[in-house]
N, C-alpha and C positions, 0 to 999 in steps of 0.2 A: 017872855020867860027865858032866862039865861040857859037853862038845860037844853031846851030845844034849839036855841041859837047855836050853842057850842056843838051839839051833835050834828047840826046841819053844816056848819063850817068844816068840821072834821070829815064828814062824808064827801064834801066837795074836794077837800085836799086829797083824800084817798082815791077818788075817781080820777082826779088829774094826775096823781102819781102813777096809777095803773095805765093811764093813756100816755104817760111820759111827757106830759104837758107842764114843764117846769116854769113856764111863764105864768101860767095860772096859779101854780103852787106858790111862787114867789110873792104874789100879791097878798097871800094870807099870813106870811111869816114876818115877824118883827125883825128889824135890821140887826139887833144884837142877840138873836136867838141862838140856842145851842142844841145839838143833836148828839145823843149817846147811843151808839150801836154796839154790837158785840165786838169789843176790842178796839174801837176807834171812836173819836169824838170830832165833830165838825162845827164850824160856825155856819152862818147862812150861806155864804159863798161856797164853802166846801161841800155842804149838803147838796146844793143845786148842781155843782160841778160833777159829782159822781153819777148823778142821774143824767145830766146832759151828755156826759161822755159814755153813758151806757155801761158804767162799771157796776151800778146797781140797777136792776130792772125788776119791778114788782109785778108778778104774774097773777097772783090770787091772794085774797084776804078772806079768811073765814072767821068772823067774829062770833064767839060763843057766848060772851057776856060783856056788858058795857054799863057803866054808870058814871054820873057826873057829880062832883062835889063843887058847890057854888060858894065862893067866898066874897061875892060882891064884884069887885073889879078884877078878880082873878077866878078862874075856874079850871078844874083838872078833870079830864076825862080818862077813865081807866078802861082798858079793853083787854079781855082774855081772848087770844086769837091764835090762829095758825097762819103763818105767812109763808107763801111760796114765792121765791125770788130767784133771779139769776144774778149771781155775784161773781164777777171776774170770769164769766163764761160758764160757770157751773150752777146747775139748778139745785137749790137747797130748800128744805121745808123745816121750819122751826116753830115750836110753840112759845109764845111770848105773853107777858103782861106788858102792854104799852101804856105809858103815861104821857098824855099830851097836856101841857100847861098853856092856858090862854090868858091873855091880859087885855083889859079894855083900854083902848087908846083913843085919842081924838079921831083917828081914822077908822075906828071900829075895833072889833075883836081880832087879835093877832096871836098866832102861835109863837110862844116865847121859848118853849123847851119841849123836847120829845126824847123819851128814854125807853129803850127796849130792854126788858129783863127776861132772859130765857127761863122758861119753866123747866126745872130739872126733875120734877116728879111726874106721876101719871097725870096727863092733861085732864081727863074726865074727873078725877078725884080732887084736883087742885081747886081750892076755894079762895076767892078774892076777898 
């Protein structure tokens, strides 16, 4: 089932990100993937570089809600989460809706896009 496969891959990516194991993360990412963070966008190489150089370090991820939309060869996982990270040496904590877009390739499911949207309203009241 696609939903469980996508959730499993996403969990592996997040575990590797928290361990700062970018070699493991790289294997799950499509070569032409794009990443949209608050105020900055990266390609695959740029995303991996900021973690490898420890500009971004993910400390904790608290996922409050998650669901997957399955479109056959594409699937999107949506997560309502609070992310604690160290960015440029400063610890920050932000509430986000994360969208992870996966595409099915000959090599298996790959992350094609990841977008962080900061939740500007009350986190508990925010409905996805």
